[in-house]
One Martini backbone bead per residue (centre of mass of N, CA, C, O) as a GRO file, in nm:
protein
  357
    1MET     BB    1   0.094   0.037   0.023
    2GLU     BB    2   0.029   0.366  -0.042
    3ILE     BB    3   0.150   0.680   0.115
    4ILE     BB    4   0.014   1.005   0.145
    5ASP     BB    5   0.091   1.327   0.262
    6VAL     BB    6  -0.115   1.597   0.381
    7ASP     BB    7   0.021   1.905   0.472
    8LEU     BB    8  -0.203   2.083   0.729
    9GLY     BB    9  -0.141   2.018   1.008
   10GLU     BB   10  -0.430   1.969   1.176
   11ARG     BB   11  -0.539   1.875   0.859
   12SER     BB   12  -0.399   1.634   0.818
   13TYR     BB   13  -0.356   1.351   0.578
   14ASN     BB   14  -0.422   1.042   0.422
   15ILE     BB   15  -0.326   0.859   0.131
   16MET     BB   16  -0.458   0.547   0.025
   17ILE     BB   17  -0.294   0.300  -0.193
   18GLY     BB   18  -0.463   0.011  -0.332
   19ASP     BB   19  -0.538  -0.333  -0.345
   20GLY     BB   20  -0.845  -0.406  -0.184
   21LEU     BB   21  -0.947  -0.166   0.021
   22ILE     BB   22  -1.261  -0.191   0.038
   23ASP     BB   23  -1.218  -0.434   0.268
   24GLU     BB   24  -1.050  -0.215   0.473
   25VAL     BB   25  -1.215   0.031   0.578
   26GLY     BB   26  -1.275  -0.026   0.870
   27HIS     BB   27  -0.984  -0.055   0.971
   28LEU     BB   28  -0.876   0.227   0.862
   29VAL     BB   29  -1.088   0.409   1.012
   30LYS     BB   30  -1.034   0.319   1.304
   31ARG     BB   31  -0.742   0.459   1.314
   32GLN     BB   32  -0.886   0.764   1.279
   33PHE     BB   33  -1.192   0.716   1.402
   34PRO     BB   34  -1.378   0.743   1.718
   35GLY     BB   35  -1.649   0.722   1.658
   36ARG     BB   36  -1.986   0.570   1.598
   37LYS     BB   37  -2.103   0.722   1.343
   38ILE     BB   38  -2.189   0.637   0.991
   39MET     BB   39  -2.246   0.798   0.682
   40ILE     BB   40  -2.331   0.685   0.372
   41ILE     BB   41  -2.257   0.827   0.052
   42THR     BB   42  -2.431   0.733  -0.253
   43ASP     BB   43  -2.509   0.578  -0.549
   44ASP     BB   44  -2.690   0.360  -0.738
   45ASN     BB   45  -2.441   0.215  -0.865
   46VAL     BB   46  -2.248   0.177  -0.616
   47TYR     BB   47  -2.442   0.039  -0.419
   48LYS     BB   48  -2.442  -0.239  -0.574
   49LEU     BB   49  -2.123  -0.290  -0.542
   50TYR     BB   50  -2.012  -0.156  -0.232
   51ALA     BB   51  -2.188  -0.079   0.017
   52GLY     BB   52  -2.209  -0.358   0.167
   53ARG     BB   53  -1.907  -0.392   0.220
   54VAL     BB   54  -1.848  -0.131   0.372
   55ALA     BB   55  -2.057  -0.158   0.590
   56ALA     BB   56  -1.956  -0.431   0.703
   57GLY     BB   57  -1.674  -0.326   0.787
   58LEU     BB   58  -1.780  -0.110   0.985
   59GLU     BB   59  -1.942  -0.293   1.171
   60ASN     BB   60  -1.695  -0.476   1.244
   61ALA     BB   61  -1.558  -0.210   1.379
   62GLY     BB   62  -1.821  -0.072   1.550
   63TYR     BB   63  -2.035   0.070   1.371
   64LYS     BB   64  -2.287   0.283   1.300
   65VAL     BB   65  -2.478   0.234   0.998
   66TYR     BB   66  -2.555   0.444   0.720
   67VAL     BB   67  -2.752   0.462   0.403
   68GLU     BB   68  -2.725   0.702   0.130
   69ARG     BB   69  -2.889   0.757  -0.177
   70VAL     BB   70  -2.835   0.872  -0.509
   71PRO     BB   71  -2.854   0.982  -0.803
   72ALA     BB   72  -2.693   0.950  -1.078
   73GLY     BB   73  -2.527   1.241  -1.127
   74GLU     BB   74  -2.502   1.591  -1.144
   75SER     BB   75  -2.797   1.659  -1.031
   76SER     BB   76  -2.720   1.581  -0.721
   77LYS     BB   77  -2.551   1.855  -0.710
   78SER     BB   78  -2.758   1.997  -0.476
   79LEU     BB   79  -2.945   2.161  -0.252
   80ALA     BB   80  -3.184   1.969  -0.248
   81MET     BB   81  -3.016   1.716  -0.182
   82ALA     BB   82  -2.891   1.822   0.073
   83GLN     BB   83  -3.154   1.842   0.229
   84THR     BB   84  -3.222   1.547   0.231
   85ILE     BB   85  -2.961   1.464   0.391
   86TYR     BB   86  -3.002   1.631   0.640
   87ASP     BB   87  -3.259   1.488   0.730
   88ALA     BB   88  -3.117   1.206   0.758
   89ALA     BB   89  -2.919   1.292   0.976
   90LEU     BB   90  -3.136   1.359   1.185
   91ASP     BB   91  -3.276   1.081   1.193
   92HIS     BB   92  -2.986   0.949   1.286
   93ARG     BB   93  -2.844   1.142   1.498
   94LEU     BB   94  -2.624   1.313   1.407
   95ASP     BB   95  -2.316   1.437   1.519
   96ARG     BB   96  -1.997   1.566   1.598
   97SER     BB   97  -1.897   1.248   1.619
   98SER     BB   98  -1.958   1.206   1.341
   99ALA     BB   99  -1.964   1.065   0.989
  100ILE     BB  100  -1.882   1.095   0.649
  101LEU     BB  101  -1.905   0.875   0.362
  102ALA     BB  102  -1.760   0.875   0.049
  103LEU     BB  103  -1.912   0.668  -0.216
  104GLY     BB  104  -1.752   0.752  -0.520
  105GLY     BB  105  -1.755   1.005  -0.708
  106GLY     BB  106  -1.747   1.343  -0.745
  107VAL     BB  107  -2.044   1.399  -0.673
  108VAL     BB  108  -2.039   1.254  -0.402
  109GLY     BB  109  -1.800   1.399  -0.280
  110ASP     BB  110  -1.897   1.689  -0.293
  111LEU     BB  111  -2.172   1.647  -0.148
  112ALA     BB  112  -2.065   1.513   0.112
  113GLY     BB  113  -1.866   1.739   0.191
  114PHE     BB  114  -2.075   1.968   0.214
  115ILE     BB  115  -2.225   1.844   0.438
  116ALA     BB  116  -1.997   1.802   0.642
  117ALA     BB  117  -1.923   2.117   0.650
  118THR     BB  118  -2.248   2.210   0.740
  119TYR     BB  119  -2.308   2.012   0.950
  120MET     BB  120  -2.282   2.138   1.242
  121ARG     BB  121  -2.020   2.292   1.128
  122GLY     BB  122  -1.886   2.008   1.119
  123ILE     BB  123  -1.780   1.687   1.027
  124GLY     BB  124  -1.679   1.400   0.946
  125TYR     BB  125  -1.451   1.294   0.665
  126ILE     BB  126  -1.464   1.042   0.403
  127GLN     BB  127  -1.276   0.898   0.129
  128VAL     BB  128  -1.412   0.668  -0.140
  129PRO     BB  129  -1.308   0.648  -0.448
  130THR     BB  130  -1.451   0.494  -0.767
  131THR     BB  131  -1.292   0.689  -0.959
  132LEU     BB  132  -1.037   0.817  -1.136
  133LEU     BB  133  -1.109   1.112  -1.107
  134ALA     BB  134  -1.149   1.106  -0.790
  135GLN     BB  135  -0.864   0.994  -0.719
  136VAL     BB  136  -0.690   1.245  -0.865
  137ASP     BB  137  -0.890   1.487  -0.745
  138SER     BB  138  -1.163   1.543  -0.561
  139SER     BB  139  -1.056   1.373  -0.297
  140VAL     BB  140  -0.831   1.602  -0.310
  141GLY     BB  141  -0.817   1.915  -0.102
  142GLY     BB  142  -1.124   2.012   0.002
  143LYS     BB  143  -1.327   2.045  -0.226
  144VAL     BB  144  -1.665   2.158  -0.180
  145ALA     BB  145  -1.990   2.117  -0.365
  146VAL     BB  146  -2.245   2.289  -0.539
  147ASN     BB  147  -2.488   2.353  -0.779
  148LEU     BB  148  -2.603   2.571  -1.008
  149PRO     BB  149  -2.766   2.616  -1.300
  150ARG     BB  150  -2.533   2.856  -1.389
  151ALA     BB  151  -2.318   2.712  -1.185
  152LYS     BB  152  -2.029   2.549  -1.093
  153ASN     BB  153  -1.929   2.518  -0.770
  154ILE     BB  154  -2.052   2.792  -0.617
  155VAL     BB  155  -2.135   2.618  -0.358
  156GLY     BB  156  -1.885   2.623  -0.090
  157ALA     BB  157  -1.581   2.465   0.036
  158PHE     BB  158  -1.306   2.422   0.262
  159TYR     BB  159  -1.279   2.060   0.328
  160GLN     BB  160  -1.117   1.824   0.495
  161PRO     BB  161  -1.033   1.522   0.512
  162SER     BB  162  -0.925   1.246   0.724
  163LEU     BB  163  -0.952   1.036   0.466
  164VAL     BB  164  -0.803   0.847   0.190
  165ILE     BB  165  -0.939   0.570  -0.012
  166ILE     BB  166  -0.760   0.384  -0.266
  167ASP     BB  167  -0.899   0.154  -0.500
  168THR     BB  168  -0.795   0.007  -0.793
  169SER     BB  169  -1.006  -0.234  -0.841
  170VAL     BB  170  -1.264  -0.067  -0.901
  171LEU     BB  171  -1.197   0.018  -1.201
  172LEU     BB  172  -1.297  -0.246  -1.343
  173SER     BB  173  -1.608  -0.137  -1.336
  174LEU     BB  174  -1.554   0.076  -1.535
  175PRO     BB  175  -1.633   0.232  -1.783
  176ASP     BB  176  -1.453   0.352  -2.033
  177ARG     BB  177  -1.539   0.647  -2.039
  178GLU     BB  178  -1.476   0.692  -1.726
  179PHE     BB  179  -1.182   0.627  -1.735
  180LYS     BB  180  -1.096   0.843  -1.952
  181GLU     BB  181  -1.170   1.099  -1.797
  182GLY     BB  182  -0.941   1.066  -1.579
  183LEU     BB  183  -0.695   1.124  -1.774
  184ALA     BB  184  -0.717   1.431  -1.789
  185GLU     BB  185  -0.608   1.493  -1.501
  186ILE     BB  186  -0.335   1.351  -1.529
  187ILE     BB  187  -0.232   1.524  -1.761
  188LYS     BB  188  -0.247   1.798  -1.615
  189TYR     BB  189  -0.007   1.746  -1.423
  190GLY     BB  190   0.209   1.754  -1.638
  191ILE     BB  191   0.160   2.040  -1.757
  192ILE     BB  192   0.178   2.209  -1.472
  193LYS     BB  193   0.446   2.036  -1.315
  194ASP     BB  194   0.550   1.757  -1.501
  195ALA     BB  195   0.729   1.684  -1.777
  196ASP     BB  196   0.820   1.387  -1.718
  197PHE     BB  197   0.532   1.280  -1.684
  198PHE     BB  198   0.430   1.355  -1.962
  199ARG     BB  199   0.629   1.177  -2.116
  200TRP     BB  200   0.540   0.912  -1.985
  201LEU     BB  201   0.245   0.934  -2.091
  202GLU     BB  202   0.315   0.918  -2.392
  203GLN     BB  203   0.415   0.609  -2.352
  204ASN     BB  204   0.161   0.483  -2.139
  205ILE     BB  205  -0.155   0.567  -2.140
  206ASN     BB  206  -0.292   0.337  -2.327
  207GLY     BB  207  -0.196   0.099  -2.097
  208LEU     BB  208  -0.308   0.141  -1.800
  209ARG     BB  209  -0.545  -0.061  -1.756
  210CYS     BB  210  -0.336  -0.322  -1.810
  211ASN     BB  211  -0.126  -0.173  -1.591
  212THR     BB  212  -0.096  -0.171  -1.261
  213ASP     BB  213   0.172  -0.024  -1.207
  214ASN     BB  214   0.112   0.226  -1.381
  215LEU     BB  215  -0.155   0.308  -1.252
  216VAL     BB  216  -0.043   0.357  -0.968
  217TYR     BB  217   0.164   0.570  -1.050
  218SER     BB  218  -0.035   0.781  -1.172
  219ILE     BB  219  -0.193   0.823  -0.912
  220LYS     BB  220   0.037   0.890  -0.722
  221ARG     BB  221   0.153   1.134  -0.876
  222SER     BB  222  -0.104   1.301  -0.878
  223CYS     BB  223  -0.131   1.317  -0.571
  224GLU     BB  224   0.137   1.445  -0.509
  225ILE     BB  225   0.100   1.704  -0.663
  226LYS     BB  226  -0.162   1.795  -0.514
  227ALA     BB  227  -0.047   1.780  -0.222
  228GLU     BB  228   0.174   1.992  -0.263
  229ILE     BB  229  -0.012   2.232  -0.343
  230VAL     BB  230  -0.211   2.230  -0.104
  231SER     BB  231   0.008   2.263   0.124
  232LYS     BB  232   0.078   2.564   0.011
  233ASP     BB  233  -0.249   2.611  -0.098
  234GLU     BB  234  -0.550   2.555   0.027
  235THR     BB  235  -0.736   2.840  -0.066
  236GLU     BB  236  -0.650   2.964  -0.343
  237ARG     BB  237  -0.426   3.232  -0.348
  238GLY     BB  238  -0.230   3.082  -0.577
  239LEU     BB  239  -0.099   2.804  -0.671
  240ARG     BB  240  -0.367   2.637  -0.688
  241ARG     BB  241  -0.479   2.754  -0.955
  242ILE     BB  242  -0.336   2.557  -1.161
  243LEU     BB  243  -0.565   2.329  -1.130
  244ASN     BB  244  -0.760   2.503  -1.346
  245TYR     BB  245  -0.664   2.381  -1.589
  246GLY     BB  246  -0.940   2.367  -1.824
  247HIS     BB  247  -1.196   2.479  -1.646
  248THR     BB  248  -1.309   2.740  -1.756
  249ILE     BB  249  -1.413   2.606  -2.018
  250GLY     BB  250  -1.521   2.335  -1.913
  251HIS     BB  251  -1.747   2.443  -1.731
  252ALA     BB  252  -1.894   2.595  -1.961
  253LEU     BB  253  -1.957   2.337  -2.132
  254GLU     BB  254  -2.129   2.197  -1.924
  255ALA     BB  255  -2.349   2.426  -1.909
  256ALA     BB  256  -2.417   2.453  -2.215
  257PHE     BB  257  -2.501   2.136  -2.254
  258GLY     BB  258  -2.554   2.014  -1.991
  259TYR     BB  259  -2.543   1.834  -1.737
  260GLY     BB  260  -2.401   1.519  -1.855
  261THR     BB  261  -2.324   1.526  -2.158
  262LEU     BB  262  -2.062   1.591  -2.038
  263LEU     BB  263  -1.803   1.490  -1.889
  264HIS     BB  264  -1.590   1.631  -1.693
  265GLY     BB  265  -1.325   1.527  -1.826
  266GLU     BB  266  -1.413   1.602  -2.115
  267ALA     BB  267  -1.429   1.908  -2.067
  268VAL     BB  268  -1.140   1.941  -1.974
  269ALA     BB  269  -1.006   1.840  -2.229
  270LEU     BB  270  -1.112   2.063  -2.401
  271GLY     BB  271  -1.015   2.298  -2.227
  272MET     BB  272  -0.717   2.244  -2.266
  273ILE     BB  273  -0.696   2.275  -2.566
  274PHE     BB  274  -0.815   2.570  -2.578
  275GLU     BB  275  -0.601   2.689  -2.370
  276ALA     BB  276  -0.361   2.616  -2.556
  277LYS     BB  277  -0.457   2.787  -2.789
  278LEU     BB  278  -0.431   3.051  -2.641
  279ALA     BB  279  -0.124   3.019  -2.591
  280LEU     BB  280  -0.046   3.016  -2.882
  281SER     BB  281  -0.168   3.292  -2.972
  282ARG     BB  282   0.041   3.426  -2.743
  283ARG     BB  283   0.323   3.274  -2.750
  284LEU     BB  284   0.379   3.076  -2.493
  285ILE     BB  285   0.371   2.857  -2.706
  286ASP     BB  286   0.443   2.628  -2.930
  287GLU     BB  287   0.345   2.405  -3.164
  288ARG     BB  288   0.469   2.151  -3.045
  289THR     BB  289   0.340   2.175  -2.766
  290PHE     BB  290   0.046   2.181  -2.857
  291PHE     BB  291   0.048   1.901  -3.010
  292ARG     BB  292   0.118   1.736  -2.765
  293ILE     BB  293  -0.124   1.807  -2.596
  294GLU     BB  294  -0.341   1.731  -2.803
  295GLY     BB  295  -0.249   1.442  -2.860
  296LEU     BB  296  -0.275   1.318  -2.575
  297ILE     BB  297  -0.567   1.381  -2.525
  298LYS     BB  298  -0.697   1.251  -2.783
  299SER     BB  299  -0.581   0.958  -2.722
  300ALA     BB  300  -0.733   0.934  -2.431
  301VAL     BB  301  -0.980   1.155  -2.483
  302PRO     BB  302  -1.272   1.115  -2.681
  303ALA     BB  303  -1.376   1.427  -2.701
  304ILE     BB  304  -1.708   1.554  -2.810
  305MET     BB  305  -1.894   1.782  -2.932
  306PRO     BB  306  -2.235   1.742  -2.990
  307HIS     BB  307  -2.235   2.051  -3.069
  308GLU     BB  308  -2.270   2.356  -3.127
  309PRO     BB  309  -2.203   2.610  -2.943
  310ASP     BB  310  -2.311   2.856  -2.714
  311LEU     BB  311  -2.119   3.120  -2.697
  312GLY     BB  312  -2.274   3.314  -2.507
  313ARG     BB  313  -2.303   3.102  -2.279
  314ILE     BB  314  -2.008   3.061  -2.227
  315ILE     BB  315  -1.938   3.347  -2.146
  316GLU     BB  316  -2.138   3.367  -1.914
  317SER     BB  317  -2.023   3.135  -1.749
  318MET     BB  318  -1.734   3.262  -1.715
  319SER     BB  319  -1.838   3.518  -1.564
  320LEU     BB  320  -1.930   3.314  -1.310
  321ASP     BB  321  -1.668   3.237  -1.214
  322LYS     BB  322  -1.498   3.187  -0.908
  323LYS     BB  323  -1.202   3.283  -1.018
  324ASN     BB  324  -1.271   3.557  -1.053
  325LEU     BB  325  -1.150   3.911  -1.093
  326ASP     BB  326  -1.288   4.197  -1.124
  327ASP     BB  327  -1.463   4.078  -1.373
  328LYS     BB  328  -1.232   3.874  -1.459
  329ILE     BB  329  -1.115   3.632  -1.651
  330VAL     BB  330  -0.959   3.341  -1.549
  331PHE     BB  331  -0.643   3.197  -1.659
  332ILE     BB  332  -0.472   2.894  -1.725
  333LEU     BB  333  -0.150   2.888  -1.885
  334PRO     BB  334   0.073   2.757  -2.080
  335GLU     BB  335   0.442   2.797  -2.117
  336LYS     BB  336   0.521   2.500  -2.045
  337LEU     BB  337   0.611   2.214  -1.970
  338GLY     BB  338   0.542   2.242  -1.619
  339SER     BB  339   0.412   2.539  -1.684
  340THR     BB  340   0.240   2.836  -1.559
  341GLY     BB  341  -0.013   3.098  -1.594
  342VAL     BB  342  -0.179   3.403  -1.510
  343TYR     BB  343  -0.486   3.528  -1.679
  344SER     BB  344  -0.697   3.851  -1.710
  345ASP     BB  345  -0.669   3.958  -2.045
  346ILE     BB  346  -0.876   3.803  -2.199
  347THR     BB  347  -1.054   3.807  -2.472
  348VAL     BB  348  -1.343   3.731  -2.636
  349ASP     BB  349  -1.211   3.675  -2.914
  350GLU     BB  350  -1.004   3.472  -2.813
  351ILE     BB  351  -1.202   3.271  -2.697
  352LEU     BB  352  -1.368   3.218  -2.961
  353ASN     BB  353  -1.119   3.121  -3.136
  354ALA     BB  354  -1.062   2.870  -2.955
  355VAL     BB  355  -1.350   2.725  -2.967
  356ILE     BB  356  -1.350   2.732  -3.258
  357LEU     BB  357  -1.302   2.459  -3.483
   0.00000   0.00000   0.00000
């Protein structure tokens, strides 16, 4: 088992990565969490696969366990669904000594974390991500949120989990499309922080699912990069902003096409290409670097826009982005492989030229 420490002082926690950890959740949680009650939040799909096993492990470890499930998909990441789960927490008499365990992908993790951060002003929170995307991104770093119809992740908080348990064996049950969307975030780490990792991915990414050692390495390296960034800038005042590469346009595409039409990782993949195109137009990167970025993304994540986007809606969505400053849209753009810069002077024409295929 690989263990990564996210160093945040009193809020530090471990990321545990290994094969078969889904059946060790009770034992691993018992070492970290002294409370008595745990409420598992999961979705309909993951409930059928893993909820029973995780609940049984927690019960064997001495916990009183409750399971609440939500419909699968982005629509569950809402204030209305949070209200439903708050009521369930009250029904189960959860108190400040209790914990919420997120069992699922990014939607479940964000929703469960938001509820944990706000119920009774904060209770325990454990992440057991079951998708590649959640394992390398949303389960680490403490960003929790729900969506509003006009903007993604706009209501939320920074709230760190007390433990993240990553079982690589659960990825065998992922549909191919959902596995591939997770590769977008893995590629992102190479672009923003580690050129050597990017080169390694160029050679190995298409065989990751079939090579357990390479898959574990790619997850571990991704989590190491994110943990390092979060440890230096927990609340996104500076360095952590680089993690948003591809997300400014990506989130706008998700909203423009309707949440769920594009998977999150697919939208980020397109966003990274379009934002690299912005960087190319500004001569921040050369054509060779752009084509390497575009080529790796397209080979790994075959994301296609379902139809011509409503460009006006995309601009409107970006204007509501939570990363904006002084009404200016903020972009993270690559300057070379492994390095990025922050830009808030991108014009609407530049954005439109980048998004038009």
